C-alpha positions in Angstrom: -40.1 -66.1 -41.2 -39.5 -68.4 -38.2 -36.4 -70.5 -38.3 -37.1 -74.2 -37.9 -35.7 -75.6 -34.6 -33.7 -78.7 -35.1 -32.9 -81.4 -32.7 -29.3 -80.7 -31.6 -28.4 -84.4 -31.7 -29.8 -84.7 -35.3 -28.0 -81.5 -36.2 -24.7 -83.0 -34.9 -25.3 -86.2 -36.9 -26.1 -84.2 -40.0 -22.9 -82.2 -39.7 -20.5 -85.1 -39.1 -19.5 -88.3 -40.8 -21.3 -91.3 -39.1 -20.9 -95.0 -39.6 -24.1 -96.8 -40.6 -25.0 -99.3 -37.8 -26.6 -101.6 -40.4 -23.8 -102.0 -43.0 -20.9 -100.1 -41.3 -20.5 -97.9 -44.4 -19.7 -94.2 -43.8 -22.6 -91.8 -44.1 -20.9 -88.6 -45.2 -21.3 -85.1 -43.8 -24.4 -83.2 -45.1 -26.0 -86.3 -46.5 -29.1 -87.8 -44.8 -29.0 -91.5 -45.8 -26.7 -94.4 -46.3 -26.1 -95.0 -49.9 -25.8 -98.8 -49.5 -28.7 -99.7 -47.3 -30.9 -96.6 -47.0 -30.7 -96.1 -43.2 -31.6 -92.4 -42.5 -29.7 -90.3 -40.1 -33.0 -89.6 -38.3 -33.3 -93.3 -37.6 -29.8 -93.1 -36.0 -30.8 -90.0 -34.0 -33.9 -91.8 -32.7 -31.9 -95.0 -31.8 -32.5 -96.2 -28.3 -30.5 -98.3 -25.9 -33.6 -98.8 -23.7 -35.5 -100.4 -26.6 -32.5 -102.6 -27.3 -32.5 -103.8 -23.7 -36.2 -104.5 -23.8 -35.9 -106.5 -27.0 -33.0 -108.6 -25.5 -35.2 -109.2 -22.4 -38.2 -110.4 -24.5 -36.0 -112.3 -26.9 -38.3 -111.3 -29.8 -35.6 -111.7 -32.4 -35.8 -108.1 -33.6 -32.5 -106.8 -35.2 -30.2 -104.9 -32.8 -27.1 -103.0 -33.8 -23.9 -102.0 -32.1 -23.2 -98.3 -32.5 -20.3 -96.2 -31.5 -22.5 -93.1 -31.5 -23.9 -92.8 -28.0 -27.7 -92.9 -28.1 -29.7 -90.1 -26.4 -30.9 -92.3 -23.6 -27.4 -93.1 -22.4 -25.6 -90.2 -20.8 -21.8 -89.8 -20.6 -22.0 -88.9 -16.9 -24.0 -92.1 -16.0 -21.5 -94.3 -18.0 -18.6 -92.6 -16.3 -20.1 -93.1 -12.8 -20.9 -96.7 -13.5 -17.4 -97.3 -14.8 -15.8 -95.5 -11.9 -17.8 -97.0 -9.0 -19.0 -100.3 -10.4 -16.4 -101.1 -13.0 -15.0 -104.1 -11.0 -18.5 -105.5 -11.1 -19.1 -104.8 -14.8 -21.8 -102.2 -13.9 -21.2 -100.0 -16.9 -21.7 -102.9 -19.3 -24.8 -104.1 -17.4 -26.1 -100.5 -17.6 -26.1 -100.6 -21.5 -27.3 -104.2 -21.7 -24.0 -106.0 -22.5 -24.4 -108.7 -19.9 -22.1 -111.4 -21.3 -19.1 -109.1 -21.4 -20.0 -107.8 -18.0 -19.8 -111.3 -16.6 -16.5 -111.8 -18.3 -15.1 -108.8 -16.5 -16.5 -110.0 -13.1 -15.0 -113.5 -13.6 -11.6 -112.1 -14.7 -11.2 -109.6 -12.0 -12.5 -111.5 -9.1 -10.8 -114.8 -9.9 -7.6 -112.7 -10.2 -8.2 -110.9 -6.9 -9.0 -114.1 -5.1 -5.8 -115.7 -6.5 -3.7 -112.7 -5.5 -5.0 -112.5 -1.9 -5.9 -116.1 -1.1 -2.9 -118.1 -2.3 -0.1 -118.0 0.3 3.0 -116.0 -0.7 5.4 -118.9 -0.3 3.3 -121.0 -2.8 3.3 -118.0 -5.2 7.0 -117.5 -5.0 8.0 -121.1 -5.5 6.6 -121.2 -9.0 5.7 -124.8 -8.7 2.0 -124.4 -9.3 1.7 -124.5 -13.1 4.7 -123.0 -14.7 7.8 -120.9 -13.7 6.8 -117.3 -13.3 3.5 -115.7 -12.3 0.6 -117.6 -10.8 -2.2 -118.3 -13.4 -4.8 -116.2 -11.6 -2.6 -113.1 -12.1 -3.3 -113.4 -15.8 -7.1 -113.2 -15.1 -6.5 -110.0 -13.1 -4.3 -108.5 -15.8 -7.0 -109.3 -18.4 -9.8 -107.8 -16.3 -7.8 -104.6 -15.7 -6.9 -104.3 -19.4 -10.6 -104.6 -20.2 -11.4 -101.8 -17.8 -8.6 -99.6 -19.2 -9.9 -100.2 -22.7 -13.4 -99.3 -21.6 -12.2 -96.0 -20.0 -10.3 -95.2 -23.2 -13.3 -96.2 -25.4 -15.7 -94.0 -23.3 -13.4 -91.0 -23.3 -12.4 -91.2 -26.9 -15.9 -92.0 -28.1 -15.6 -95.6 -29.5 -17.4 -97.6 -26.8 -20.0 -99.7 -28.6 -23.6 -99.4 -27.4 -26.4 -101.9 -28.4 -29.2 -99.9 -30.1 -32.5 -100.4 -31.8 -32.9 -97.9 -34.7 -35.8 -95.6 -34.8 -38.8 -96.1 -37.1 -38.3 -95.9 -40.9 -38.5 -92.6 -42.6 -41.1 -92.5 -45.4 -39.5 -89.7 -47.5 -39.4 -91.0 -51.1 -37.0 -88.2 -52.1 -34.5 -89.4 -49.5 -34.4 -93.1 -50.7 -31.2 -94.1 -52.4 -31.2 -95.0 -56.1 -30.6 -98.6 -56.7 
């Protein structure tokens, strides 16, 4: 008898605890559906970041979710390369479709860098600009760097949030939760 070949990503989801992207409740190991809202683990396995970006672009109003489980169409290597080489430009967040937060990174880092390099040192040292202490643009730079450090930690530890669109609904009556 031939053994059924399973999708490795679905097998990983089945063998681990996962948060439901719809209601944020934990879907326990070896169960297939969320007890509260009925989202199937197959829907989570078929989730797509590409479809989420298309929906945002079309502004169709379809429901999108933020998931900490990396969808199949976003690779760890691509995220790491975007973060490493284009992190100062928010490239990693543009890559997954989080444009607003990418612009926040750009503004924070570049306003901070301009303030650090464009303001003459004697003005910065006098402390007479806004308040005693550091120049205000330094705070922008610190905020931008903290966001990038957070993104690195989130990517490496697996809690970076990706916008996703769930896969099509599963029509198994036996898998539906009892109300």
